N, C-alpha and C positions, 0 to 999 in steps of 0.2 A: 498447949496448942489451942488457938482461939476456936471458939465454937463457930459452926457454919452460919448461924443467924447473924452473929456479930460481923463476920466477913462480908456477908451480902449487904448489910446495912452500911458498912463502911464504904464498899464499892459503889453502892447506889448513890451516895452523896457526891461522887465524882461525875455523875451523868446528869445533864441538864434536861429534865423531863418536861419542863414548861408547865404553864398553868393549864389545868383541865385535861391532862394526858389520859387519865383513866376514863374520863367521860367520853373522850373521842374514841377510845378503844371499844367501849360498850356500844356506841352508835354504829361503828363499823360492823360489829358482830350482828346487830339487829338488822342493818341494811342487807347484809349477806343473806340472812334468813328470809327477809321479805322478798328479795330477788328470786330466791329458790322457789318460794311459794307461787310468785307470779309466773315464773317460767313453767312450773308444773301445771298451773291452771291453763296457760296458753296452749301447751302441748295437748292437754286433755280436750280443750275446745276444738283444736285442729282435727284431732282424731275423730271426735264426735261428729263435727260437721262433714268431714270426709265420708264417714260411714253413712250419714243421712243422705248426703248428695249421691253417693253411689247407689243406695237403695232406691232413691227417687228416680234417677236416670234409668236404672234397670226396669223399674215398674213402668215408667213412661214408654220405654221401648217395647215392653211386652204388650202394652195397651194399643200400640199402633198396629194397623193392618199389616200382616206379614206378606211379602211378595210371594206369589205362587207361579209355577211354571206351566201348570196344566190344570184342567178341570178333572176332578176325581170324584169317586163315590162319597168321599169324606167331605168335600167342600161344595158339591153341586147344589146343595140346599141353600147355600149362601149367595147364589147368583143374584145380582141386582143390576139395574141399568147404569152403566158408566157414562155413556153418551148416546146421542141419536143425531141423525142428519137426514136431510132430504135425499131420497134416492128413487130412481124410476122403477115402477112396477113393471115386471116382465123380463128383467135381467137379473140373474143370480150373481151376487158379488163373487169375485174370483181373487184368490191369493196368488200372486206371482212374486217369488222371492220374499222380501220383507215388506211388501206393500199389498194393500187391499185395493183392488180395482172395482169401481162401480160407476153407474150412470147417475149423475146428479143433475140438478137443474140450477141455473144461475139467476132465477127470478122467482120470488115468492108470489108475485101477482100474475105472472105469465108462465106457468110451468110447461110450456111447449118448447122452451129454449133449453136444450139439454147439453150437458158437457160430460166428457170422460174425465174421471178423477182418480188419482192414485193417493192413497192415504197410508202413511207409515203405520205398521201394526202397533207400535207403542204409543200412538197418538192418543191424546185425551182432548177431544174437541171442545167439550163443555167448559174446560178450564182455561181455554185460550192459549194452551201451550203450543199448539201447532195447527196448521191449516192444511186441507187437502191440496195436493198438487194438481192443478187443472191442466190436463194433457191436451185436450182439444175442445173447442166450442163447436157444437153440431148444429145449432139452430133448428130449422125445420127439415133439414136434409138428413133425416134419420128415421128408421123404421124398426127400432128396438133390437137390432142385431149387432153384435160386437164380437169380433174374433181377435184374440191376442196372440200374435206371432212372436218370433224370436227377437226381432228388432223393431217391428212395426205393429200397429193395431189397425184393424179394418172394420169399417161400418158399412151397413147396407142402407139403401134408400130407394125410393120409388113411390108410386101411387099407393098409399097406405090403405088398409081396410078400416072400416068403422070400428072403433073400440080399441085400436092399437095406439100406443103412445107415439109421439113424434108429430111433426108438422104436416107430413104428407097424408092428410086425411082423405076420406073417400071423396072422389071427384077432383082431387088436386091434379096439377099438371106436371108434377115431378116425374121424371123418367128414371127407370131402373139404373142404378149405378152402385159402385162401391168406392170408398175413399180410404186411402192409406195415410196414417199419421205416424210420425216418429214416437217412440215410447217415452222419449225425453227430449228437451231442448233447453237452451239457456234461459229463455224467458217464455213462460206460458201465458195463454194457451198456444200450442204449437201450430204452425201453418201446415196445411196438408202437403204431403209429398207428391201425391198424384191422385187423379180421379179416373176410375175406369168406367167407360160407358159402352153400351151394346147397341146403339143406334135404334133402328125401328123396332127391334126385338124388345126394347125396354118400354114401349108405349103401354100404358095401362097394366103395368106389371111392376114388381120390385125384385131386387137382387139381394140375395143373402149370402155373405161369405161363410163357407162351411169348413174349410181346411187350408192350412198353410204347410206345404210339404216341399222341402228343397227349394228350388228357385221359383216355385209357383204358389199363388194363392188362388183357391178355387171358390166359385160362387155359382148358385143355381137360381133360376127364375122360379117364381111361385106358380105361375099359370102355364108358362111355356114348357116347363120341365126339361130345360137344357142345362148342361154343365159348361161353364166358361172358365178358362184359365188365363190369369194375368201374371205378368212378370213382376216379382216382388221388387226388382231393381229398376223399374221403369223410370226414365229420367225426363219425362215430359209431364206437363200439367194434366193433359187429357190423354189417356192411354186406351187403345182398343184391346180387346182380348187377343192373346197369342193364338188361341184356337177356340172353337165351339164344337161341342159334341152333343147331339140331341139324345135324350133318353139314356143317360148314364148316371150312376150314383157317384157321390164323392168317393175318392180313391183311398186305398190304404197301401202301404209299401211293405215288402219283406223279401229277403233273399234276392235282391236285385231286380225284383219285378213289382209291377203295380197291378192291383186287383180292384175290379169294379163290378157292380151289378149292371146288367143290361136286360132288355126284354127277353133275350134268349136265355139268360141265366147269369153265370159268373164268367168274366173274361179276364185273362192275364196278359199284360203287355210288358215288353222290355222297357225299363225305366227311361233310358235315353230317348228312344223313339217316342214314348208317351209324353215326355216334357216338350218335345218339338211339335207333335202332331195330335196328341190325345187319341180319341177314338178313331182317327184316320189311319192309325197304324194297323198292321195285320196282327191279330192276337197270337200270342205264343200258344195258348190253349183256351178252349171254351168248355165249360161244364154246364150241362142242361139243367134248368130248374123249372118249376111250375108256378104259374100264377103271379108273375112279376109284371105289373102293368104300368107303374110309375116309379121307375128306379131312382129318378133324381130326388125323390122325397124319402129314400131309405138311408139308413146309416150304412157306412162302409162295411164290407165283409171283415171278418175277424181272423187275423193271422196269429196262430199259436205254435211256436216252434216251426216245424216243417209241415204244418197242416193249415189249410184254409177252411174255416168253418163258415158255411153259408146257410141261410134260412130262406124258406119259401112257404107257399100256402099249405104245404103238406107236412113240413117238418124240417129236419136238419140233414145236411150233406157235408161230409168231410172229404176234401180233395187234397192230394199231395201237392206241395208247392212246386215241385219240379216236373209237373206234368207236361205233355206236348200233344198238339193236335186236338182231337176230340177226347176230352178227359172224363173218365168215369169216376165217380166217388169211391173212396175206399170203403166207406160204410154210410148208410142212411138210417135215420131214425124218425119214427112217426110222432108228430105232435099235432093232434087234430086242430085245424084252424090256423096252424103255423105259429111259430114263436112270436109273441107280441112284444118282446123286450130283447135287448142285447143278451146273448148267451152268457152265462156265468160259468167260468172254468175254474175249478178249485179242487185241490187234493185228488186229482185223477178223475174228476167227474165233470160232465157237461150238464148244467142245470137249465131247464127251459120250462116255459108255460105260455099258453095262449093268453092274449090280453083279455081279461075278464073271464077266462076259462076256469073251470072248477078244479083242474088237476095240475099238479106239479110233477115234472119228470126229471129223473137223474139218470144219465147214461154214462157208461164207462168211456173215458176219452180215448183209450186204446182199445176200442171195440174191435172184435174180429171182423174181417171183410164180409160184406153183405148187409143183411138187415140186422140192425142193432136193437137188442131188447133192453128196456130200461132196467137198471139195477133195482130201482124202487119207484113207486108212484104214490103220491099223497093227494088226498082229496081235501080241498080248501073250501070251507064254508064261506059263501059270499063271493067266491072267485078271486083270482090273483090280480091285484090292482096295480102292482109296481114290480120293477125288476127285483128279483130276490137278492138278498145279501147274505154272505157267509160270514159268521162270527164264531171263532173258536170251535169249529167243528159242527156248528148248527146253521141250518138254512132258515133265515128270517123272512117271513112272508107277511105282507100287509094286504088286507082285503080291500075290495073296491068300495070306496066311500063307506067303509065299515068302521067299527070301533075296536077291532081286535088285531093283535099281532100273534102269529103262530110260529113256533120254532120246531124244525124237524132235524133230527140228527143225520149227518152225512153217512154215518155208519149203518143206516137203515138197510133193510133188505125186503124185497117183495112189496107188500103194502105197508106204507109208513104212517104211523100215527104221531101227532104232535106231542112233544114232551112238555111243552108249555103253551098255554093260551093266555095272552095278556090282554086284559080289558082296559080300554082307554076311556077317559072322561070326555072325549071329543072324537069326531070322525076324522079319519086319515085322508088328507088331500094331496100330500106330496110324499115322495119316497123317504123312508127313514134314513137317518145318518147314524153311523156307529163310530165312536171314538173313545179310546181308553176305558174299555169295559162299561160304557154307557150307551144307551140307545135313545136317540132324540127323534121325536115324531112331531111333525107339523099337522095340526088339526084345523078345523074351521075357525076356531077362536084363538088358539094359542099353541104353545109348545109344551110337550110332556116328555119327561126323561125317566127312563127305567134302567136299573142296573142289569147288565148282561149276565145271564145265568142265574137270575133270581128264581126263587121257588114259586111254584104255582099254589095259591094265587099270588101274583106279583104286584106289589103296590108301587106306585110312582114315587120317586125321590125328589121330584121337582115338577111344578106346573106353573106356567106364567101365561096370563092372558094379554094378548097384544092390545095396547091402548088404541091404535088406529086400525080399525077393521081387523082382519085376520092375517095369518101368515100368507105370503105370496110366493114362497119358495121353500125348499127343504132347508133345515138349519145348516149353518156352516160353523164348524168347530175348528178353531185355530189356537193351539196351545192353551192359553188361560182365558180365552174369550169365546162366547157364543154369539154369533152374528145372525140376526133374524130380520128378514125383509118383511115389513108390514106394508100397509097401503100407502105407498109413496114416502115411507120413512124406514130407514135402516137403523136397527137397534144393536148396540154393543152391550152384552151382559158379561160381567166378570165377578168372580167370588169376592164378597165383601163390599162391592160397589153399592153406594146408596145407603149403606148401613154401618159405615165405619165409625168407631168411637171418636168423639171430638178430640182434637189435639190441643194441648195446653198452649196458651198464648206465648209468643216468643219471649216475653219478659218474665214469665212465671218461674223459670228456673235458671235463666241465664246468669243471674247474680251469683250463683253458687261458685263458679270458677273464680271470679275476682275476689269474693269474700274469703275463700280458702287461701288464695295466694296472699292476700293482705295479712291474714293471721300467721301464715308461715313466715313472712318477712318480719313481722313483729316478734315472733319467737326467736328468729335468728339474731335480731338486734339486741334483745334482752340477754341472750346467752353471751353475745360478744361483750356487752357492758359488764356482765358478771365476771367474765374471764379477765377483763382489763383491770377491774378493781381488786380482784384477788391478787394480781401481781403487784399492785401498788401498795398493799398493806405492809 
């Protein structure tokens, strides 16, 4: 039997191997090894670049300012000016829906030309991303009063007093009037819907819109002390008042009745008759009060449930809403000098203080009939300067042009001592604002922020000095922004604004995507070539 080697040699002579067959086999083997090494290197490069790119993008995103939805104790120290705009002093900006309403001016060189502006809350004025919506151009026909109703806005005008904004300066010939503008129109500024005039009663006086209730908008004269009612749906350019009632306060509504102050006390009218004839109607009931001499300049009575709370020179009277004829109060409470601010009703208490008076009173809302004794009385050093505010069971009181805030627990009894006295670096000139466990205070020079419930002594968590004069109103906090009116400038402060880390240039990392894609494609091509050559061996 032939040996295996002999058989193979004999069989090999029958195959035409050609010249250099062995050398070609060796080159193919080397090429396969090289392709494997190149493919492995490309895969490693793709993985490495992908990892580096992911880390870079992640770090980049962490370095960007993160959006916030509100100002908190944690981020209030990061507040910075996001933008500022010209705004008239004397009017506190107001938020209606998702817009900020303010009085701006449309001329840097002649700031007597004012306009009504509505600014989206998400606007960033200094970036040029949006512009305020000019609702109405007021010119000189304006005396710093603006009332925002359901579908219209109302401005007052007349012979202005020296020192007030607007074109109707002292000695001007403007007559008292109010003007109604739509809240929006296709092309701004919007044309006036109508103008309300009061004839000879408007000479040397000016008219202030004070309330829009149902089909009426109400206005009072400053010197004459009368209440005027205009139809909100007037369809003429010049509209006379529907009626005029001397010596009545702005109204408030509740349980189908309208309540006003008069020189006699408090009067209740049926709503239907009141809309048609005002004080010319026969009152449903009258409650006697003391010391009301100029009711047109008072705030409206307060309706709480089925009780009407009224204030006079002696204190508080609580009347039942459904009274008839001559109405006696359910209970009365003594506040020497009379309440100087709107009553605060909270957690079953009625909290009151005389303006500048040294004492703060807390009465039970459901007091027994007759003379109501206070649940507790607190002595406030420096006198009560502003309407008290209730925050988480504490009554916050600011002194008259002082530099202290005092807090008194609602749960006090008899004589109440403050549980905290907060010292400010500035004197208080406007009522404090409380939002999201923070207390904002406008002083002579700037705004100071304290955490609600901080221990005594309480250190501020933020202080900012207004660049243009001092604050001209209480702070306004809306979600993630603090709005502060300076001297003819409105400032918007937001966490992280003015101190955000710089963003990388657009081209500094945008190459990562195309580079990684190119390497992936190259890897796929090399793998395809390897597979094709393997099958051709």
